[in-house]
Structure formats: structure tokens, C-alpha cells
C-alpha positions as CSV (number, residue, x, y, z in Angstrom):
1,N,84.1,105.1,93.1
2,G,82.4,101.8,92.8
3,H,85.1,100.3,90.7
4,K,87.8,100.1,93.3
5,L,89.4,96.7,94.0
6,N,90.3,95.5,97.4
7,H,94.0,95.2,98.1
8,R,94.9,93.0,101.1
9,Q,98.2,92.1,102.7
10,F,98.9,88.4,103.1
11,H,101.2,86.5,105.4
12,L,102.2,84.0,102.8
13,K,104.5,85.3,100.0
14,I,103.0,82.9,97.5
15,R,99.6,84.7,97.6
16,E,101.3,87.9,96.3
17,N,101.5,86.2,92.9
18,F,97.8,85.7,92.6
19,F,96.3,87.7,89.8
20,P,93.9,89.9,91.9
21,V,96.7,90.8,94.2
22,R,99.1,91.8,91.4
23,V,96.6,93.9,89.4
24,T,94.9,96.0,92.2
25,E,97.7,98.5,92.5
26,H,97.9,99.0,88.7
27,W,94.1,99.3,88.5
28,H,94.0,102.0,91.1
29,R,96.6,104.0,89.2
30,L,94.4,104.2,86.0
31,P,92.7,107.5,85.3
32,R,89.0,107.6,86.2
33,E,87.9,108.0,82.6
34,V,89.5,104.7,81.8
35,V,88.1,102.8,84.8
36,E,84.6,104.2,84.3
37,S,84.3,103.4,80.6
38,P,80.8,102.5,79.6
39,S,81.8,99.5,77.5
40,L,84.7,97.1,77.0
41,E,85.5,98.5,73.6
42,I,85.8,102.1,75.0
43,F,87.8,100.8,77.9
44,K,90.3,99.2,75.5
45,T,90.6,102.3,73.4
46,R,91.2,104.6,76.4
47,L,93.6,102.1,77.9
48,D,95.6,102.0,74.6
49,V,95.8,105.8,74.6
50,I,97.0,105.9,78.2
51,L,99.6,103.1,77.7
52,G,100.7,104.7,74.4
53,N,101.4,108.0,76.2
54,M,103.6,106.2,78.7
55,L,106.1,105.1,76.0
């Protein structure tokens, strides 16, 4: 999957608050059909469906 984000461990706690560090775990949990959406609009629609199912 070419859409995987790198998740690294840091020695300093402050770096854990950086945006790329916070979102990688959530990104990897998304279903493949959401991550591999062909456009931003389709991505948003699929993400809304997934998040709506979680409530």
C-alpha cells in the first residue's frame, strides 16, 4: 500500500504532539477503500460514512 505513513518513536515527549505523529495510527486504521479514494470528495464521503457508523 503506497499510502502508509511512517510512524516513528521519539525520545522527547513533546514530539508526540506533532500532527504527523498523532495521525499516523488513526490513518492506518482506516479501511483501504477510504485511504485509496480516487479524489478528495470521494475520500470525504467515505470517511463520513465510516465515522457515522462508529457512533
